[in-house]
N, C-alpha and C positions, 0 to 999 in steps of 0.2 A: 529532486534533481541533484545529482552529485557532480561537483566540479573537481576535475583532477588537478594534481599539483602542476602539471604542464600547462593546463588551461589557465590556472591561477597566475602563473609566471607570465604567460602571454598577455593576459588582461592587465596585469600590473605594468608590464613593459609598455604596452600601447597607451595606457593611462598616463604613465610618466612622460612619454614622448609628447603626448598632446598637452600636458601641463607645461612642459618646457617650451613647446611651440607657442602656447598662449602667453606665457611669461615674456618670451622674446618679442612677440608682436606688441604686447602692452608696453614693454620697455622702449621699443622703437618708436611707438606712438608718443610716449612721454618725452623722449629726446627731441622728436620733431616739433612738438608743441613748445618745448623749452627754446629751441632754436628760433622758431617762428616768433615767440614772444620777445626774444632779445632783438631780433631783426626789426620787429615793429617798434620796440622802444628806441632803437638807434634812429630809425626814420622819424619818429616823433620828436626826439631830441634835436635832430638836425633841422626839422621843419620849424622848430621854435628857438633855434640857436641864437639868432639875432636879438630876439626879445630877451632871452636869458642873459646874454652878454650885457645888454643895456641895463637890465635889472641888477646884475652883479656890480656893474660900475656904480650905479646909484647906491647900492648897499655899502660899498666900500666907503663912499663919501659920508653916508649916514653914520657908519661905525666910527669913522675918524671924528666926525662932528660930535657924536655922543661921548667918545672918550675924552674930548676936550671940555665937555660940559661938567660943571661942578655938581656934585651929588646934592648940594643944598638947593640947587635950582630945579630939581625934580619935584613933581607933585606926588609925594609919597602916599597921599590918601587915595589917589586914583590908580596908581600903578605900584606894584611891588618889585623889589629887587630881583626876586625869583623870576617874575615874568620878563623883566628886562634881560636877565641872563639867558632865559629860554629863547627870546626873540633874537638876541645876538648870536646864540649858538646856531639857530636855524639859518640866520643870514650868513654866517661864516661857512656853514655847510654848503649853501648855494654857491658861494664864491669858490669854495674848494672844488666843487663838482665842475664848474666852468673851467677852472685852471686845469683840472684833470683832463677834460675833453680837449682843451686847447693843446695840451701836451700830446695827446693821442693823435690829434689831427696833424700836428707837426711831425710826429713819428711816422705817420702814414706818408706824408709828403717826402720825408727823407728815405723811406723804404721804396719809393717808386723809381724804377729805372727811367732813363730818358724817354723810352717808348711808352711808359705807363703814366707819365706826368699828365697826359691828356685826361685821364680819369680824375686825377686830383683837381685839375683846372676846372673841369665840369662840376665837381662837387663844390669847389670853392665858389664858383659863380652862382650856383643854385642855392647854397645854404649859408656860406660863410662870409663872403664879401659884404661890405656895407650896402652896396647896391644890389637890389634883387633883379635877377635876370630871368626872363621867361625861357622855356625850352627852345623856342625859336631863336631868340637872341643868342643863346649859347651855341646853337647849331650854326648860326651865321658866323659867330666869332671863331668857332673851331673848324669851319668849313666841312661840316658833316650834316647828314639828314637829321631832322628833328627826332625821329625814332631812335637814332643812334645815341642821342643824348640820354634817353631812358636806359639804354643798355650800359652806357658808360657809368651812369649813376648807380645802377644795380651792382656793377663790378666794384665801384668805389665803396659803396655802403657795405658790401660783403667783406671787402678787404679791411675796412675800418672795424667791422664787427670782430674780426679775428684779432686785430691789434688791441681792442678794448677787452675782450673776453678770453683771449688766448685759445688754447686747444678746445675749450668747452664750446666755442662758437662753431667749430667745424662740424659739418653734417656728414658723417661717414655713412656710406652705403653698405648694406649687409651683403 
């Protein structure tokens, strides 16, 4: 069977178009997964925010206490200076992350118009304030339906996602 040059060009063109289409679909899927992973991570961080803040405060005190401790009072046989430095580096990284998140939460609050502050208040009551509020308690305080609280939280988390990750967090439609 003989394939003409015209048929070969047509086959090549169709194959190229299909390859481009498959690449775009794959890229779109990767971007969606990346967006979903970031959204999941923000939600996980917010869910554990109070505990992380308490942990960071404790770490700050431990670091201060350790820096005041004489090197001679350490048991060098059970712990090495390298492991101490590693632990302190990890602790300082935890503190830095909490400070970063606090800055981003404050930036979100400042970015809200007066009409959008309701989203921040709901986010704050749900995840940030020292007292934990249920969705019903938040709904009662904001004079909205309990399901509205969920929508407000979704809006706030998505807005916070953009503040933290910038344009990478935007989910563009093709």
